C-alpha positions in Angstrom: 5.1 -8.5 -1.7 6.9 -11.3 0.1 7.0 -10.7 3.8 4.2 -8.2 3.7 1.3 -9.9 5.5 -1.0 -6.9 5.7 -4.6 -7.0 4.4 -4.7 -5.8 0.8 -6.8 -2.7 0.4 -9.6 -2.1 -2.1 -7.3 0.1 -4.3 -5.0 -2.9 -4.9 -7.7 -4.7 -6.8 -8.9 -1.5 -8.6 -5.4 -1.0 -10.1 -4.1 -4.5 -10.4 -5.9 -6.9 -12.9 -6.1 -10.6 -12.0 -3.6 -12.8 -13.8 -5.8 -15.9 -13.8 -9.2 -17.0 -12.5 -11.6 -19.8 -12.8 -13.4 -20.1 -16.1 -16.9 -19.6 -14.7 -17.9 -18.1 -11.4 -20.6 -20.5 -10.3 -21.7 -21.9 -7.0 -19.9 -25.3 -7.0 -18.4 -27.4 -4.2 -15.1 -27.9 -5.9 -13.1 -25.8 -8.5 -10.0 -27.1 -10.2 -8.0 -25.1 -12.7 -4.5 -25.3 -14.4 -2.6 -22.1 -15.2 0.8 -21.4 -16.7 2.2 -18.3 -15.1 5.7 -16.7 -15.3 7.8 -16.7 -12.2 6.6 -13.9 -9.9 4.7 -13.3 -6.6 1.0 -14.0 -6.6 -2.0 -13.6 -4.2 -4.6 -16.4 -4.3 -8.0 -15.3 -3.1 -10.8 -17.8 -2.5 -14.3 -16.5 -2.0 -17.8 -17.6 -1.3 -20.5 -17.2 -4.0 -22.4 -14.5 -2.2 -20.8 -11.8 0.0 -20.8 -11.9 3.8 -21.1 -15.7 3.9 -19.0 -17.9 6.1 -17.0 -20.6 4.4 -14.1 -23.0 4.8 -11.6 -23.6 2.1 -9.1 -26.3 1.3 -6.6 -24.8 -1.1 -4.1 -27.0 -2.8 -1.4 -25.6 -5.1 0.7 -27.9 -7.2 3.8 -26.3 -8.9 6.3 -27.8 -11.2 9.1 -26.1 -9.3 9.6 -25.3 -5.6 7.6 -22.3 -4.4 7.0 -20.5 -1.1 3.6 -19.6 0.3 2.4 -17.9 3.4 -0.9 -16.7 4.9 -1.7 -13.0 4.9 -2.6 -11.4 8.3 -1.2 -13.8 10.8 0.3 -11.2 13.2 -1.7 -9.9 16.1 -0.5 -6.8 18.0 -1.6 -3.3 19.2 0.4 -0.3 18.1 0.1 3.1 19.7 -0.4 5.8 17.0 1.2 9.2 17.6 -1.3 11.7 19.1 -2.5 14.2 16.7 -1.9 17.9 17.4 -4.9 19.7 18.9 -6.0 23.3 19.2 -5.1 24.3 22.8 -7.8 27.0 23.0 -10.4 24.7 21.8 -9.3 21.9 24.2 -9.2 24.4 27.1 -12.8 25.5 26.4 -13.9 21.9 25.9 -12.3 20.8 29.2 -14.1 23.6 31.0 -17.4 22.3 29.6 -16.5 18.8 30.6 -15.5 19.8 34.1 -18.7 21.7 34.7 -20.8 18.8 33.5 -18.7 16.3 35.4 -18.9 18.2 38.7 -22.7 18.6 38.3 -23.2 14.8 37.9 -20.3 13.4 40.0 -21.0 15.2 43.2 -18.6 15.6 46.2 -16.5 12.5 45.5 -15.8 13.7 41.9 -16.2 10.2 40.6 -18.9 8.9 38.2 -20.5 5.5 37.7 -21.5 3.9 34.4 -25.0 5.4 34.6 -23.5 8.8 35.2 -20.9 8.4 32.5 -23.7 7.6 30.0 -25.5 10.8 31.0 -22.3 12.9 30.5 -21.4 11.3 27.1 -24.8 11.4 25.7 -25.2 15.1 26.6 -22.0 15.8 24.8 -23.0 13.7 21.7 -26.2 15.7 21.3 -24.0 18.7 20.4 -22.3 16.7 17.5 -25.1 17.2 14.9 -22.8 15.7 12.2 -22.8 12.3 14.0 -26.0 10.2 13.6 -26.3 8.2 16.7 -28.9 7.4 19.4 -26.1 7.6 22.1 -24.3 5.1 24.2 -26.0 2.1 25.7 -25.4 1.4 29.4 -23.4 -1.8 28.7 -21.0 0.3 26.5 -20.4 2.7 29.4 -19.8 -0.2 31.8 -17.1 -1.4 29.4 -15.6 2.1 29.3 -15.5 2.3 33.1 -13.8 -1.1 33.2 -11.2 0.1 30.7 -10.3 3.2 32.7 -11.0 2.0 36.3 -7.4 1.6 37.8 -8.4 1.1 41.4 -11.3 -1.4 40.8 -13.9 0.9 42.4 -16.4 0.7 39.5 -16.1 4.5 39.0 -13.7 6.9 37.3 -12.4 10.3 38.3 -12.1 13.3 36.1 -8.5 12.6 34.9 -9.6 9.1 33.9 -12.6 10.5 32.2 -10.6 13.0 30.3 -8.2 10.3 29.1 -11.2 8.2 28.1 -12.7 11.2 26.1 -9.4 11.7 24.3 -9.6 8.0 23.1 -13.3 8.4 22.2 -12.5 11.5 20.1 -9.8 9.7 18.1 -12.1 6.7 17.5 -14.9 9.1 16.6 -12.7 10.7 14.0 -12.0 7.2 12.5 -15.7 6.4 12.4 -16.6 9.6 10.6 -13.9 9.0 8.1 -15.5 5.7 7.0 -19.1 6.8 7.5 -19.0 8.7 4.1 -22.8 8.6 3.6 -23.5 9.9 7.1 -25.8 6.9 7.8 -24.4 6.4 11.3 -23.0 3.0 10.3 -20.0 1.5 8.6 -19.9 -1.9 6.9 -17.8 -4.8 7.9 -15.1 -4.2 5.2 -14.7 -0.6 6.4 -14.5 -1.9 10.0 -11.4 -3.9 9.1 -9.7 -0.7 7.9 -10.9 1.3 10.9 -9.5 -1.2 13.3 -6.1 -1.0 11.5 -6.3 2.9 11.6 -6.8 2.7 15.4 -3.5 0.8 15.7 -4.8 -2.8 16.1 -3.3 -5.5 13.9 -5.6 -8.6 13.8 -6.0 -11.7 11.7 -9.0 -12.9 9.7 -10.4 -15.1 12.5 -10.6 -12.1 14.8 -12.2 -9.8 12.1 -14.8 -12.5 11.6 -15.5 -12.5 15.3 -15.8 -8.7 15.4 -18.4 -8.9 12.5 -20.3 -11.7 14.2 -20.3 -9.9 17.6 -20.9 -6.2 16.6 -22.5 -6.1 13.2 -26.3 -6.2 12.5 -28.0 -8.6 10.0 -26.9 -6.3 7.1 -23.3 -6.5 8.2 -23.3 -2.9 9.3 -21.8 -1.5 12.6 -23.3 1.5 14.3 -21.4 4.0 16.4 -22.2 2.6 19.8 -21.1 -0.9 18.7 -18.0 0.5 17.0 -16.9 2.2 20.2 -17.8 -0.8 22.3 -15.6 -3.0 20.1 -12.6 -0.6 20.3 -13.0 -0.3 24.1 -12.9 -4.1 24.3 -9.9 -4.4 22.1 -8.0 -1.7 24.0 -8.9 -3.3 27.4 -8.0 -6.9 26.3 -4.6 -5.9 24.8 -3.8 -3.8 27.9 -4.6 -6.7 30.2 -2.6 -9.2 28.1 0.4 -6.9 28.1 0.2 -6.5 31.9 0.3 -10.3 32.3 2.9 -10.8 29.6 5.9 -9.9 31.9 8.6 -11.2 29.6 7.1 -10.1 26.4 7.1 -13.5 24.7 3.4 -13.3 23.7 2.3 -16.1 26.1 0.6 -15.7 29.4 -0.5 -18.2 32.1 -3.6 -17.5 34.2 -5.4 -19.4 36.9 -9.1 -19.7 36.9 -9.6 -16.7 39.3 -7.4 -14.4 37.2 -9.2 -15.5 34.0 -12.7 -14.9 35.4 -11.7 -11.6 36.9 -10.2 -10.5 33.6 -13.2 -11.6 31.4 -16.1 -10.8 33.7 -15.1 -7.2 34.3 -13.7 -6.4 30.8 
């Protein structure tokens, strides 16, 4: 356990009983308990009285002998998962359909704007009957354009669009994996696991921000918000890595660079 700072999954708590807990689970400002435990590694988990509530905790641990402690999930990074093998014939047929739709909408310049991208993607989504969604909002498509727009034109060409669709397909697969009831939404806990499956390693503060920014009042995240979140994560990690020339995890931006980065992301 020591050195493993990853988020503990639900199965961990299903198959591992607690070794000690407060005598009564009530809504109090302060809880103090004394336990006698054999030498081992333990996880201490504070919680609010009701689920999905924001809270701050001061945790003090007094031990008779020297002990080490560390916070889980304090590493932030983006991994690149290996691409999954695809059916060449299926991809070839799909690409033909995309190219036909793309050519019809893009016109002679073979580039599409956010409005046109929205039309293409929503036409494709209509064919996915197993995915309950009302389609992509214009703001989501603007974020996708910003992610793939390498020349700053505000439009993307077919190759950029194809690369974007490959990402959307992999993220769609993750969403469908966690949308087990086919409601078209996943809850905030599942979102944490989905983010991890997509190759993003975040800490608790960032997961809280994602929930606050993209979840509804019931702490559920729909498909459009889900994709919008992943597009933003991908774009911000990519931008940071471009500025982090020496790879030390620290960048320095002037006000113009900062505004360009955040306003167009």
